Phi, psi and omega in degrees: 000327180303321180294321179297316178299315180299318178298317178295321179294317177300320178297319178292324176297317178298317180298316179296318179296319178297320179298314184287318185274344179070026178206156179294143175228149175244119183241147168233168177302336182273355181298125176280119188299308184290313186284309187284327179267347181053047178260144174270180185295326179294314178297320179297318179295324177295321176297315180299318180296321176301316182291322178298318178295316183298314185264359180053055178213170178245127180261114182298136181300323181294329177285325178296330180299336181270354184274126177241319184249166175300322177299320176299315181294318179298317179297318179297314179298314181297322178296315180294326180291324181286335178278337186294000000 
């Protein structure tokens, strides 16, 4: 079941990235957010805000500092959702 949840989370991350970037994106858990999506910190924060609204949670900035890939972000979101 964990993989299905992660896949859905990756899909939501892609949806949020598309909303912020205004273009289609293809993401996998291995996608490097900064390098592969070429997002700056402002765009990343906008993506995070979209995800916070979608999942109704708050993603701590100190935890975001450790996020490099889409998989990292999906794992963090899933972890925060289970604690909520």
